[in-house]
C-alpha positions in Angstrom: 98.3 135.2 106.4 100.7 132.3 106.2 102.3 131.5 102.8 100.8 128.1 102.7 97.3 129.6 103.1 97.7 132.0 100.2 96.5 131.1 96.7 99.5 129.8 94.9 100.3 130.9 91.3 99.8 127.4 90.0 96.2 127.0 91.2 95.1 130.6 91.3 92.9 129.7 94.3 90.0 128.9 92.0 90.8 125.3 91.3 91.7 122.4 93.5 95.4 122.1 94.4 97.5 120.8 91.5 99.9 119.3 93.9 103.6 119.1 94.4 104.2 117.9 90.9 103.8 121.5 89.8 107.0 123.4 90.5 105.1 126.7 91.0 102.9 125.3 93.7 103.4 127.3 96.9 102.6 124.2 99.1 105.2 122.0 97.4 107.5 120.3 99.8 111.1 120.8 98.7 112.0 117.5 100.3 111.8 114.4 98.1 109.1 111.9 99.1 109.0 108.2 98.2 106.1 105.9 97.3 105.8 102.9 99.5 103.5 100.0 100.5 103.3 98.5 104.0 102.1 94.9 104.0 100.7 93.9 107.4 100.6 90.4 108.8 97.0 90.0 107.8 97.7 90.6 104.1 96.4 94.2 104.0 98.3 96.9 102.2 98.6 100.6 103.0 100.0 103.0 100.4 102.2 105.8 101.7 103.8 108.9 100.2 106.4 110.2 102.7 110.0 111.0 103.3 112.1 107.9 103.7 112.6 108.4 107.4 108.8 108.1 107.9 108.3 105.0 105.8 108.3 102.3 108.4 105.8 99.9 109.9 105.4 97.8 113.0 107.8 95.0 113.8 105.8 92.4 111.8 105.1 94.6 108.8 106.9 94.4 105.5 107.8 97.8 104.0 108.2 98.0 100.2 109.6 101.3 98.7 109.0 101.7 94.9 112.5 101.9 93.4 113.4 104.8 91.2 110.3 106.9 91.8 110.4 110.2 93.7 107.4 112.5 94.4 106.8 115.9 96.0 104.0 116.4 98.4 101.2 117.4 98.3 99.7 114.9 95.9 96.8 116.4 93.9 93.4 114.9 94.8 92.8 113.6 91.2 96.3 112.0 91.2 95.7 109.8 94.3 94.1 106.8 92.5 97.0 106.8 90.0 99.5 106.9 92.7 97.8 104.0 94.5 97.5 101.9 91.3 101.2 102.6 90.5 102.3 101.5 94.0 100.2 98.3 93.8 101.5 97.5 90.3 105.1 97.9 91.3 104.5 95.8 94.5 103.0 93.0 92.5 105.7 93.1 89.9 108.3 93.0 92.6 106.5 90.0 94.3 106.7 88.1 91.0 110.4 88.6 90.7 111.6 88.4 94.3 110.5 85.2 96.0 113.1 85.3 98.8 111.0 86.3 101.8 111.0 85.3 105.4 108.3 82.8 106.4 106.3 85.5 108.2 106.4 87.8 105.2 105.5 84.9 102.8 102.4 84.2 104.9 101.4 87.8 104.6 101.9 87.7 100.9 99.7 84.6 100.6 97.0 86.4 102.6 97.4 89.5 100.4 96.9 87.4 97.3 93.8 85.8 98.8 92.4 89.2 99.6 93.0 90.3 96.0 91.1 87.3 94.7 88.2 88.1 97.1 88.0 91.9 96.7 89.1 92.6 93.1 89.2 96.4 93.6 89.7 97.9 90.2 87.9 101.2 90.7 89.7 104.5 90.4 86.9 106.4 92.1 88.2 107.9 95.3 84.9 107.5 97.1 85.0 103.7 96.3 88.6 103.4 97.4 88.4 105.4 100.7 87.2 103.6 103.8 85.8 105.4 106.7 
C-alpha cells in the first residue's frame, strides 16, 4: 500500500480529506502552492491552486496571483467554494486599484465585468459552481 492511499491520522479514513491545511495530513504537499486566476481573452476566469511554475496561461491570457497567500494541496472539498470566492474577491479588489493594463487585457476585463453582470454567480454550492 502506498503512503498516500493509507488513511491519514488527520482524517482517520472515516471522513472526507481535511486537506493540506492540516499539518498531520499524509497527502499534504510540502511544496507551497499559490492561488491564482487566469483571465482569458473572452472574459472568463479560471481559479487555480498550483505551484508558481504551473501558474501560466496561453499567450493572450492574463495571470493574476493573489499576493501574500500561500496554500498547501490538497484543498479540502468543503473549502473549495471559499478558495474560489477569495480568489475572485482579491482579483476584483486588484482590478479596482490597478488600471494600468494593456489594451488586450483591458478588453478582457471589460468582458469579464459584463459576464459578472449577466451571471451574478453568488452560490457557494459546489454542484452549482461546477460545470460539466
